[in-house]
C-alpha angles and dihedrals in degrees: 000000000000124000091250092054092048092051091047092048091052089047091052089049090052091052091048089054092052093048092051084074105025098044089197105125098010095234087150092063112106095234091055099037097045092044091052093049091047089050095051093045096046096251101104098149094051091047092053092048092050093043092052092051094048092044090062087055094045090055087079094052116095137147110249115192109304092345110104118212122234112282110264093183097063092039091054098043097043095042090050091050091049089050093050094045091045091056093209104124095167123109090268093054092048090049092053091049089048092052092049090053093067097064088039089059089055089050089051089052089057090051095048090051089056093049093047089051089053089047090063089072091048089053090056089048091052090048092053091048091049092053089055092047090246101149092172090056090054092049090046092055092050092050092049090052091051090047091055090051091052092047088051089072101024096057096052088045091053092048090050091052090053090062108098116254091232090057092052092047091047091050093050092046091049090054107110118243093244091057096045093045091046091052090050093049092045091049090050091053092052089050087056088062090057091051090050091053090051091049090048091055089050094051099117131116092245098051103040094079090055091050090052091049091051091047090054094044091052088071090061100091094184093070118090127214089260090055091049089050092050092049090048092051091046093051091046090052092049090050093049092049090050091048093052092055089055117143125110092297090224092295097105093209103079117121101193143029093256112088094190089051091050091052091050090046089058088058 
């Protein structure tokens, strides 16, 4: 890996750490972080595939009250680096990197707890500056807290990049089959939870027919992703045009402005 690639990977890791708190540009999301690392290391396809798999896992991660979710930023960055250093861009290599990402997310949770604890002191510093009317002091405290969050991901990424590629490959090759296969199976089961959450969000009378159509079209192997996208856009436009017409449609028994919904309601 070249020096430029290493610098760019650390920069992406820093942005992912910032976005884990800001949520402005979503750099911490696996699909974005893994894709960017794959791009700067010359392995864009592998990065997208890993990011897509991890994204389905991260759909189930959310902060609930005072409970902080596993850290998607460290999991994404570290798993992508391991995948690139491992050099195995097959489905098995991606599955192993995906399985490694889960314990890394727990480690990232420990790191973010440390940084959040340190940030408490910065909050008191900002409060004291605010009482004195020192706006620059308040801004400085905020920027230092964000810097710590970025370093929380950038430093482990830099340390991981310092590990020789041969050592990473040797560690992955030394991994017994039962462990690598188990991690792949476990990661696949967690991904199923993400799919279930997506389906749960789609569970409305108006959307279920489109899900059934997509499920049936998925069996047609001759269609490309562009074709699927064109079909999806066409169906969405048809649905929107029908929804705009609305009304009772002359039937007199409709209860909403959505004719498709009224038909499904009759069922």
